[in-house]
C-alpha positions in Angstrom: 9.8 -28.4 -14.9 6.9 -30.0 -12.9 3.3 -29.6 -14.1 1.5 -26.9 -12.1 -2.0 -27.5 -11.0 -4.2 -24.8 -12.5 -7.6 -24.4 -10.9 -10.0 -22.9 -13.5 -13.5 -24.1 -12.4 -15.6 -24.2 -9.2 -15.5 -27.9 -8.8 -11.7 -28.0 -8.8 -11.6 -25.0 -6.5 -13.9 -26.8 -4.0 -11.5 -29.9 -4.0 -8.4 -27.8 -3.4 -10.0 -25.7 -0.7 -11.2 -28.8 1.1 -7.6 -30.0 1.2 -6.3 -26.6 2.2 -8.6 -26.6 5.2 -6.6 -29.5 6.6 -3.4 -27.5 6.5 -2.0 -25.6 9.5 -0.8 -22.9 7.1 -1.1 -21.7 3.6 1.2 -19.6 1.5 -0.5 -16.9 -0.5 0.5 -14.6 -3.4 -1.4 -12.8 -6.2 -0.8 -11.6 -9.7 -2.8 -8.6 -10.8 -2.8 -5.7 -13.2 -3.4 -2.0 -12.5 -1.5 0.1 -14.9 -4.7 1.0 -16.8 -7.2 0.8 -14.0 -8.0 2.5 -10.7 -8.7 -0.8 -8.9 -6.3 -3.7 -9.3 -7.5 -6.4 -11.6 -6.9 -9.7 -9.7 -5.8 -12.3 -12.3 -4.3 -15.2 -10.4 -4.0 -16.5 -6.8 -1.2 -18.8 -5.9 -1.5 -21.0 -2.8 0.8 -23.5 -1.2 -0.4 -25.9 1.6 1.6 -28.5 3.5 0.9 -31.0 0.8 0.5 -29.2 -2.5 0.6 -25.9 -4.5 -1.8 -24.6 -7.1 -2.7 -21.5 -9.1 -6.3 -20.3 -9.1 -7.5 -18.7 -12.3 -9.8 -16.1 -10.8 -10.7 -14.7 -14.2 -12.3 -18.1 -15.0 -14.1 -18.6 -11.7 -16.8 -16.1 -10.8 -17.7 -17.5 -7.3 -14.8 -17.5 -4.9 -16.8 -18.2 -1.7 -14.8 -21.4 -0.9 -11.6 -19.3 -1.0 -13.2 -16.8 1.4 -13.9 -19.6 3.9 -10.3 -20.8 4.1 -8.9 -17.2 4.2 -11.3 -16.4 7.1 -10.3 -19.5 9.1 -8.6 -18.3 12.2 -6.9 -21.6 12.8 -4.9 -21.5 9.5 -1.9 -19.2 9.3 -1.7 -17.2 6.0 1.9 -16.6 5.0 2.4 -13.7 2.6 5.4 -11.6 1.7 4.7 -7.9 1.7 1.0 -8.3 2.0 -0.5 -4.8 1.3 -0.8 -4.9 -2.5 -2.0 -8.5 -2.3 -4.7 -7.6 0.2 -5.8 -4.7 -2.0 -6.1 -7.0 -5.0 -8.0 -9.7 -3.0 -10.3 -7.0 -1.6 -11.8 -6.6 -5.1 -13.2 -10.1 -5.1 -13.5 -11.1 -1.4 -14.9 -9.6 1.8 -12.3 -9.2 4.6 -10.2 -11.9 2.8 -7.4 -12.5 5.3 -7.0 -13.2 9.0 -4.2 -14.7 11.1 -1.6 -13.1 8.8 2.1 -13.9 8.9 4.0 -11.4 6.7 7.5 -12.6 6.0 8.7 -9.1 5.0 7.7 -7.7 8.4 9.3 -10.7 10.1 12.5 -10.1 8.2 12.6 -6.5 9.4 12.6 -7.7 12.9 15.5 -10.1 12.0 17.8 -7.4 10.7 17.2 -7.8 6.9 15.9 -4.3 6.4 12.3 -3.1 6.2 11.7 -3.6 2.5 13.7 -6.8 1.7 12.3 -8.6 -1.4 11.0 -12.1 -1.4 13.6 -13.1 -4.0 16.4 -11.7 -1.8 15.1 -13.6 1.2 14.8 -16.9 -0.7 18.3 -16.6 -2.0 19.7 -15.7 1.4 17.8 -18.3 3.4 17.0 -21.1 1.0 20.0 -20.6 -1.3 17.7 -20.6 -4.4 17.9 -17.9 -7.1 14.4 -17.3 -8.5 13.7 -16.7 -12.2 12.8 -13.0 -12.9 11.9 -13.2 -16.6 8.1 -12.8 -16.1 8.0 -9.8 -13.9 6.2 -7.8 -16.6 3.8 -10.5 -17.7 0.3 -9.6 -18.7 -1.4 -11.9 -16.2 -4.8 -11.2 -17.8 -3.8 -13.0 -21.0 -4.8 -16.6 -21.5 -3.6 -19.3 -21.8 -0.8 -19.0 -19.2 2.3 -20.8 -20.3 4.0 -23.4 -18.1 6.9 -21.0 -17.5 4.5 -18.3 -16.3 2.8 -20.7 -14.0 6.2 -21.9 -12.6 7.2 -18.3 -12.0 3.9 -17.7 -10.2 4.0 -20.8 -8.0 7.6 -20.1 -7.0 6.3 -17.0 -5.2 4.7 -19.3 -2.6 6.9 -22.4 -2.8 9.3 -21.1 -0.2 7.1 -19.1 2.1 6.9 -21.9 4.7 10.7 -22.2 4.8 11.0 -18.5 5.3 8.4 -18.5 8.1 10.2 -21.4 9.8 13.6 -19.7 9.6 12.4 -16.2 10.6 10.2 -17.6 13.3 13.1 -19.2 15.0 15.0 -15.9 15.0 11.9 -14.0 16.3 11.6 -16.5 19.1 15.2 -16.2 20.0 15.1 -12.4 20.0 11.7 -12.1 21.8 10.2 -10.2 18.9 7.4 -12.6 18.2 4.7 -10.5 19.9 5.9 -7.4 18.0 5.7 -9.1 14.7 2.2 -10.4 15.6 1.1 -6.9 16.5 2.5 -5.4 13.4 0.8 -7.9 11.1 -2.5 -7.1 13.0 -1.9 -3.4 12.5 -1.4 -3.8 8.7 -4.7 -5.7 8.5 -6.5 -3.0 10.4 -5.1 -0.1 8.3 -6.7 -1.0 5.0 -5.0 2.1 3.7 -5.9 1.0 0.1 -9.6 1.9 0.7 -9.8 5.6 -0.3 -12.8 7.6 0.5 -13.1 10.2 -2.3 -14.0 12.8 0.4 -10.4 12.3 1.8 -8.6 12.4 -1.5 -7.4 16.0 -1.0 -5.2 14.8 1.9 -3.1 12.8 -0.6 -2.7 15.7 -3.1 1.0 16.4 -3.4 2.0 20.0 -3.3 -1.3 21.3 -2.0 0.5 23.7 0.4 2.1 25.4 -2.7 -1.3 26.4 -4.0 -2.2 30.0 -2.9 -4.5 29.8 0.1 -7.4 31.5 -1.6 -7.5 28.8 -4.3 -7.0 25.8 -2.0 -10.7 25.2 -1.6 -10.9 24.7 -5.4 -8.0 22.2 -5.3 -9.7 20.3 -2.5 -13.0 20.1 -4.4 -11.2 19.2 -7.6 -9.3 16.4 -5.9 -12.5 14.9 -4.6 -14.1 15.2 -8.0 -11.1 13.5 -9.6 -11.1 10.6 -7.2 -14.8 10.0 -7.7 -14.4 10.1 -11.4 -11.4 7.7 -11.3 -13.4 5.2 -9.2 -16.5 5.5 -11.5 -14.5 5.0 -14.7 -12.0 2.6 -13.1 -9.1 4.5 -14.5 -5.9 5.8 -12.7 -6.6 9.3 -11.2 -3.7 10.7 -13.2 -5.5 9.7 -16.4 -8.6 11.6 -15.3 -6.6 14.7 -14.5 -2.9 14.9 -13.8 -1.8 16.4 -10.5 0.2 19.1 -12.4 -2.9 20.0 -14.4 -5.1 20.1 -11.3 -2.6 22.5 -9.6 -2.3 24.7 -12.7 -6.1 24.8 -13.1 -6.6 25.9 -9.6 -4.0 28.6 -9.8 -5.3 29.9 -13.2 -9.0 29.6 -12.3 -10.2 29.4 -16.0 -13.7 30.7 -16.6 -14.2 29.1 -20.0 -13.3 26.1 -22.0 -11.1 28.2 -24.3 -9.0 29.4 -21.3 -8.9 25.9 -19.8 -7.6 24.4 -23.1 -4.9 27.1 -23.2 -3.3 25.7 -20.0 -0.3 23.8 -21.2 -0.6 20.9 -18.7 -4.2 20.2 -19.6 -4.6 17.9 -22.6 -7.3 18.1 -25.2 -9.0 14.9 -24.0 -9.5 16.3 -20.5 -11.1 19.5 -22.0 -13.3 17.4 -24.3 -14.4 14.8 -21.7 -14.4 16.7 -18.5 -14.0 20.4 -19.2 -17.5 21.4 -18.3 -17.4 19.4 -15.1 -14.1 21.0 -14.1 -15.4 24.5 -14.7 -18.5 23.7 -12.6 -16.3 22.6 -9.7 -14.2 25.8 -10.0 -17.4 28.0 -10.1 -18.9 26.3 -7.1 -15.7 26.7 -5.1 -14.4 30.1 -6.4 -12.9 32.6 -3.9 -15.6 34.7 -2.4 -13.6 37.9 -3.1 -12.1 39.2 -6.3 -9.1 40.5 -4.4 -5.8 38.7 -4.2 -5.7 38.7 -0.4 -6.2 35.7 1.9 -8.2 37.7 4.5 -10.5 35.4 6.4 -9.4 32.3 4.5 -8.0 29.4 6.5 -5.4 27.3 4.6 -6.4 23.7 3.9 -2.8 22.6 3.4 -0.3 24.2 5.8 3.3 24.6 5.0 5.5 23.0 7.6 7.8 25.5 9.1 11.4 24.5 8.6 13.1 23.1 11.7 15.6 25.4 13.3 19.2 24.3 14.1 18.3 23.1 17.6 15.4 21.0 16.3 17.5 19.5 13.6 20.1 18.5 16.2 17.4 16.8 18.2 16.2 14.9 15.2 19.7 13.8 14.5 20.1 12.7 18.2 16.9 10.7 18.1 17.8 9.0 14.8 21.2 8.0 16.3 19.4 6.7 19.4 17.0 4.6 17.3 19.9 3.3 15.2 21.8 2.3 18.4 18.7 0.6 20.0 17.8 -1.2 16.8 21.4 -2.5 16.4 21.3 -3.9 20.0 18.3 -6.1 19.2 19.2 -6.6 15.5 16.1 -5.2 13.9 15.7 -2.6 11.2 15.8 0.9 12.6 13.3 2.1 9.9 10.6 -0.2 11.4 10.8 1.8 14.6 10.4 5.2 12.9 11.6 7.1 9.8 13.0 10.6 9.6 9.7 12.1 8.6 8.1 10.6 11.8 10.9 12.1 14.0 10.7 15.5 12.3 6.9 15.4 12.9 7.5 14.5 16.5 9.9 17.4 17.0 7.4 19.7 15.3 4.8 18.8 18.0 2.8 16.1 16.2 1.9 12.9 18.2 -0.1 10.8 15.7 2.9 8.8 14.6 3.5 5.0 14.9 6.4 5.5 17.3 4.0 6.6 20.0 1.6 3.7 19.6 1.6 0.0 20.6 4.8 -2.0 21.0 6.9 0.9 19.6 5.8 3.2 22.3 6.5 0.7 25.1 9.9 -0.3 23.6 11.4 3.0 22.7 8.7 5.7 22.2 8.2 6.4 25.9 11.9 6.8 26.3 12.3 9.1 23.3 9.5 11.4 24.8 11.2 11.5 28.1 14.7 12.3 26.8 14.0 14.6 23.8 10.7 16.4 24.2 
């Protein structure tokens, strides 16, 4: 086992970043924890350049400005596999941390490997190397890190350049380079990990099952929960479980005693947040004491089930996508999934299939033939 360079102070970081700036590409991966927090705790950044690899102990280095500079350099390609969670973790310490992204998972989807192929599976398939998996559940915040842990971490970037080179040739041969570039750019623009508490209700599962007259309470409680989770830096389910949130809105408790009697609401929630929850309910209570929904517009609308003819159209479109994807050897799921197609048949147009390269490649044709 070779000794891994561990960067744990600003001086060493400056030296490594100076060398990295001379590289045409850098491979990047992160290790982070988030089981007990709302925001991911960035613990380690692994980097591979053309000449060396190193692990940056970001828990030991407060100022990461040099790293920001190399990540923001448009002339250096940043190779990452399945970048979204890494970007979310990096976002906690850096401003707009990545540009000129090359995501090997996205590239693999355009090369027929499937949309969610793992880094380890690609390395084994393309590089004929089987990676060690014994440290997948490591506490990356614990120090010191063992040589085995560091080797595991650095292996996650050691093969990125070889994956990029191999997949890049296939993309060039198939003519999908521009699509891959556009998709990487789209991922960078999404920043779907930045949640505005005011929009938290849109992510509430099962909102449409809550009676319409109580949905305003559920919306307000979802916003309250998200704010509290961010303030306390704790998972939202720790603040108030979705099941408890739904039960509270349906029961509309008017006292702590009634709130504590709801089976899904634990004693800690009542003790720490009971008064605040009752305040949210009181401020968003139904205006009428009746059980009718007169004059109340639903916040979550139940999607009407597709009829037989619509289901047949969905099936026909999915078969069309599968056929087209097979002809160009790309993953059909990167074009659209079943939920997208059902939404399209239901009359919705804000789906990826009708945007950018997807629209030009197949979306326009789907609209003409099936809608």
